[in-house]
DOROZA-555958 format. One line per field, with one value per residue: x, y, z of N, C-alpha, C in turn. Coordinates in steps of 0.2 Angstrom, whole numbers, padded with zeros to 4 digits. Atoms other than C-alpha are relative to their C-alpha. Layout:
REM DOROZA-555958
npx X  ...
npy Y  ...
npz Z  ...
capx X  ...
capy Y  ...
capz Z  ...
cpx X  ...
cpy Y  ...
cpz Z  ...
//
This chain:
REM DOROZA-555958
npx 0004  -0004  -0003  0006  0000  -0006  0001  0005  -0003  -0005  0004  0002  -0006  -0002  0006  0000  -0006  0001  -0004  -0004  0001  0007  0000  0004  0006  -0002  -0003  0006  0003  -0005  0000  0007  -0001  -0004  0004  0005  -0004  -0003  0006  0005  0006  0002  0005  0000  0006  0003  -0004  -0007  -0005  -0001  0000  0002  -0001  0007  0002  0002  0007  0005  0002  0003  0007  0003  0001  0006  0006  0002  0001  0007  0005  0001  0004  -0001  0000  -0007  -0003  -0003  -0006  -0006  -0002  -0002  -0007  -0004  -0003  0004  0006  -0002  -0004  0005  0004  -0004  -0001  0007  0002  -0005  0002  0007  -0001  -0003  0004  0004  0007  0001  0001  0003  0002  0007  0004  -0004  -0002  -0004  0004  -0003  0004  0001  0006  0006  0002  0003  0007  0004  0002  0005  0006  0002  0003  0006  0005  0002  0003  0006  0003  0003  -0005  0000  -0006  0002  -0001  -0007  -0002  0001  -0004  -0007  -0003  -0002  0003  -0001  0005  0002  0006  0005  0002  0005  0007  0004  0003
npy -0006  -0006  -0001  -0003  -0007  -0004  -0001  -0005  -0006  -0001  -0002  -0007  -0004  -0001  -0004  -0007  -0003  -0004  0003  -0004  0001  0002  0002  -0004  0003  0004  0006  0005  0003  0005  0005  0004  0003  0005  0005  0003  0004  0006  0004  -0002  -0002  -0006  -0003  -0007  -0003  -0005  -0006  0002  -0002  0006  0007  0005  0007  0004  0003  -0006  -0001  0005  -0002  -0006  0002  0004  -0005  -0004  0003  0001  -0007  -0002  0005  0006  -0001  -0006  0000  0001  -0006  -0005  0002  -0003  -0007  0000  0003  -0004  0005  0001  0005  0007  0003  0002  0006  0006  0002  0002  0007  0005  0000  0003  0007  0003  -0001  0006  -0001  -0005  -0007  0001  -0006  0000  -0006  -0006  -0001  0006  0002  0005  0004  -0003  -0004  0004  0003  -0005  0000  0006  -0001  -0005  0003  0004  -0004  -0003  0006  0001  -0006  0000  0006  0003  0003  -0003  -0004  -0007  -0005  -0002  -0003  -0007  -0003  0002  -0004  0004  -0001  0005  0006  0002  -0004  0003  0007  -0002  -0003  0005  0005
npz 0000  -0001  0007  0003  -0003  0003  0007  0001  -0001  0006  0006  -0002  0000  0008  0004  -0002  0003  0006  0005  0004  0007  0002  0007  0005  0003  0006  -0003  -0003  0006  0003  -0005  0001  0007  -0001  -0003  0005  0005  -0003  -0001  -0006  0003  -0003  0003  -0002  -0002  0005  0000  0002  -0005  -0004  0003  -0005  0002  0000  -0007  -0004  0003  -0003  -0007  -0001  0002  -0005  -0006  0003  -0001  -0007  -0003  0002  -0003  0004  0006  0003  0008  0004  0003  -0005  -0003  0003  -0003  -0007  0000  0005  0005  0006  -0001  0002  -0006  -0006  0002  0000  -0007  -0003  0003  -0004  -0007  -0001  0001  -0005  -0006  0000  -0001  -0005  0003  0007  0003  0003  0003  -0001  -0007  -0003  -0006  -0004  -0004  -0007  0001  0001  -0007  -0003  0003  -0002  -0007  0000  0002  -0005  -0005  0003  0000  -0007  -0002  0004  -0001  0006  0004  0007  0002  0004  -0005  -0001  0006  -0001  -0005  0001  0006  0005  0007  0005  0001  -0007  -0001  0005  -0003  -0005  0002  0003  -0004
capx 0000  0014  0021  0004  0004  0021  0017  0001  0012  0025  0011  0004  0021  0024  0007  0010  0027  0029  0035  0050  0046  0029  0025  0019  0002  0011  0022  0006  -0002  0014  0014  -0005  -0001  0013  0002  -0011  0002  0008  -0010  -0018  -0036  -0041  -0057  -0057  -0070  -0082  -0071  -0055  -0047  -0047  -0044  -0053  -0050  -0065  -0065  -0067  -0082  -0090  -0088  -0094  -0110  -0113  -0111  -0123  -0136  -0135  -0135  -0152  -0160  -0157  -0166  -0161  -0162  -0148  -0147  -0143  -0128  -0117  -0119  -0118  -0101  -0095  -0092  -0097  -0114  -0106  -0093  -0107  -0118  -0104  -0099  -0117  -0120  -0104  -0110  -0128  -0121  -0109  -0122  -0131  -0148  -0145  -0146  -0156  -0160  -0179  -0187  -0172  -0170  -0157  -0166  -0157  -0163  -0162  -0175  -0186  -0185  -0190  -0205  -0210  -0210  -0220  -0233  -0234  -0237  -0250  -0259  -0258  -0264  -0278  -0283  -0286  -0276  -0278  -0263  -0273  -0272  -0253  -0251  -0257  -0247  -0230  -0217  -0215  -0216  -0211  -0219  -0221  -0235  -0243  -0243  -0252  -0265  -0269  -0273
capy 0000  0012  0009  0014  0030  0035  0032  0043  0056  0055  0057  0072  0080  0077  0084  0100  0103  0116  0108  0116  0109  0106  0096  0106  0102  0096  0083  0076  0074  0065  0054  0049  0045  0034  0025  0022  0016  0003  -0004  0005  0008  0026  0035  0054  0064  0076  0091  0082  0087  0069  0051  0037  0018  0006  -0001  0017  0020  0004  0010  0027  0020  0008  0023  0034  0021  0018  0037  0038  0024  0010  0018  0031  0036  0029  0046  0055  0045  0053  0071  0065  0055  0068  0054  0051  0042  0028  0025  0024  0013  0000  0000  -0001  -0016  -0025  -0020  -0027  -0044  -0046  -0041  -0058  -0051  -0038  -0024  -0022  -0009  -0007  0006  0018  0016  0006  -0003  -0013  -0027  -0017  -0005  -0019  -0026  -0009  -0008  -0025  -0020  -0005  -0015  -0027  -0014  -0005  -0022  -0025  -0008  -0009  -0026  -0031  -0041  -0030  -0023  -0009  0001  0001  0006  0023  0026  0019  0029  0017  0020  0004  -0013  -0015  -0001  -0009  -0026  -0018  -0009  -0025  -0035
capz 0000  0004  -0014  -0021  -0010  -0016  -0034  -0032  -0024  -0038  -0051  -0042  -0041  -0060  -0065  -0055  -0063  -0077  -0093  -0102  -0119  -0127  -0142  -0157  -0165  -0181  -0170  -0162  -0179  -0185  -0169  -0172  -0190  -0185  -0173  -0186  -0198  -0186  -0185  -0170  -0175  -0170  -0174  -0175  -0166  -0176  -0171  -0176  -0159  -0152  -0157  -0149  -0149  -0154  -0136  -0129  -0141  -0135  -0117  -0120  -0129  -0115  -0102  -0113  -0113  -0095  -0091  -0101  -0091  -0103  -0118  -0130  -0149  -0160  -0169  -0153  -0149  -0162  -0155  -0137  -0141  -0154  -0166  -0184  -0186  -0196  -0182  -0169  -0180  -0183  -0165  -0159  -0171  -0163  -0146  -0148  -0155  -0141  -0128  -0131  -0130  -0116  -0128  -0144  -0157  -0161  -0172  -0170  -0151  -0141  -0127  -0114  -0104  -0088  -0096  -0101  -0083  -0077  -0089  -0084  -0065  -0069  -0079  -0065  -0052  -0063  -0065  -0046  -0042  -0055  -0050  -0068  -0080  -0095  -0103  -0112  -0096  -0096  -0114  -0110  -0095  -0099  -0109  -0123  -0142  -0150  -0153  -0134  -0134  -0150  -0142  -0127  -0137  -0147  -0132
cpx 0004  0003  -0005  0000  0005  0000  -0005  0004  0005  -0004  -0002  0005  0001  -0005  0000  0006  -0001  0005  0004  -0001  -0007  0001  -0004  -0006  0003  0004  -0005  -0003  0005  0000  -0007  0000  0004  -0003  -0005  0003  0002  -0006  -0005  -0006  -0003  -0006  0000  -0007  -0003  0005  0007  0005  0002  0000  -0002  0000  -0007  -0002  -0003  -0007  -0005  -0002  -0004  -0008  -0003  -0002  -0006  -0007  -0002  -0002  -0008  -0005  -0001  -0003  0001  0000  0007  0003  0002  0006  0006  0002  0002  0008  0005  0004  -0004  -0005  0002  0004  -0005  -0004  0004  0002  -0006  -0002  0005  -0002  -0006  0002  0004  -0004  -0004  -0007  -0001  -0001  -0003  -0002  -0007  -0003  0004  0002  0004  -0004  0004  -0004  -0002  -0006  -0006  -0002  -0004  -0007  -0004  -0003  -0005  -0007  -0003  -0003  -0006  -0006  -0002  -0004  -0007  -0005  -0003  0006  0000  0006  -0001  0002  0008  0003  -0001  0004  0007  0004  0004  -0003  0001  -0005  -0003  -0007  -0005  -0002  -0006  -0007  -0004  -0003  -0006
cpy 0006  0001  0004  0007  0004  0001  0006  0007  0002  0003  0007  0005  0001  0004  0007  0004  0004  -0004  0005  0000  -0003  -0003  0005  -0004  -0005  -0007  -0005  -0003  -0006  -0007  -0005  -0004  -0006  -0006  -0004  -0004  -0007  -0004  0002  0003  0006  0003  0008  0003  0005  0006  -0001  0001  -0006  -0006  -0005  -0007  -0003  -0002  0006  0002  -0004  0002  0006  -0001  -0003  0005  0005  -0003  -0001  0007  0001  -0005  -0006  0001  0007  -0001  -0001  0006  0005  -0002  0004  0007  -0001  -0003  0005  -0004  0000  -0005  -0007  -0004  -0003  -0006  -0007  -0002  -0002  -0007  -0005  -0001  -0004  -0008  -0003  0000  -0007  0001  0005  0007  -0002  0007  -0002  0007  0006  0001  -0006  -0001  -0006  -0004  0003  0005  -0004  -0003  0006  0001  -0005  0001  0005  -0002  -0004  0004  0004  -0005  -0002  0005  0000  -0006  -0004  -0003  0002  0004  0007  0006  0003  0003  0007  0004  -0001  0004  -0005  0002  -0005  -0005  -0002  0003  -0003  -0006  0001  0002  -0005  -0005  0002
cpz 0000  -0007  -0004  0002  -0003  -0007  -0001  0002  -0005  -0006  0001  -0001  -0007  -0003  0002  -0003  -0007  -0005  -0005  -0008  -0001  -0007  -0004  -0003  -0006  0003  0002  -0006  -0003  0005  -0001  -0006  0000  0004  -0004  -0005  0003  0002  0006  -0003  0005  -0004  0002  0002  -0005  -0001  -0002  0006  0004  -0004  0005  -0003  -0001  0007  0004  -0003  0003  0007  0001  -0002  0005  0006  -0002  0001  0007  0003  -0002  0002  -0004  -0007  -0003  -0008  -0002  -0003  0005  0003  -0003  0003  0007  0000  -0004  -0005  -0006  0001  -0002  0005  0005  -0003  0000  0007  0003  -0003  0004  0007  0002  -0001  0006  0007  0002  0003  0006  -0003  -0007  -0003  -0003  -0002  0002  0007  0002  0006  0003  0004  0007  -0001  -0001  0007  0004  -0002  0003  0007  0000  -0002  0005  0006  -0002  0000  0007  0003  -0003  0002  -0006  -0004  -0007  -0001  -0003  0005  0000  -0007  0000  0005  0000  -0005  -0005  -0007  -0004  0000  0007  0001  -0005  0002  0005  -0002  -0004  0004  0004
//
């Protein structure tokens, strides 16, 4: 534990020191290009000021979905992440496949299994409170726009 504390102290001291030499923007561009030439996959942000790895894009997408309660529009992700829509779409496709059913895209919305669990709990509590077994009541009170609402209205 003392080693970790000393490393943190060294890091804090290094971060507060003034740097005598700074990298020029052109040097940074050259470094990024060399990294890309060596096979590191990097995606530029919309403003071109940052580069992000595919793993970081996946983490940011998952965090954004979680922040929005497990449900959000696919088209709003590119602005939130400051990434091109094509990059977001391809990364989201990989993320959905790897999630093994915990995340899906329906009618332009990303829906997580956690969100569906929450909706099911709300439906159950509505039915218990109403004392009826008709899902029609839930269709008008829950915030769903997709096939879930259409299924409720049909029954």
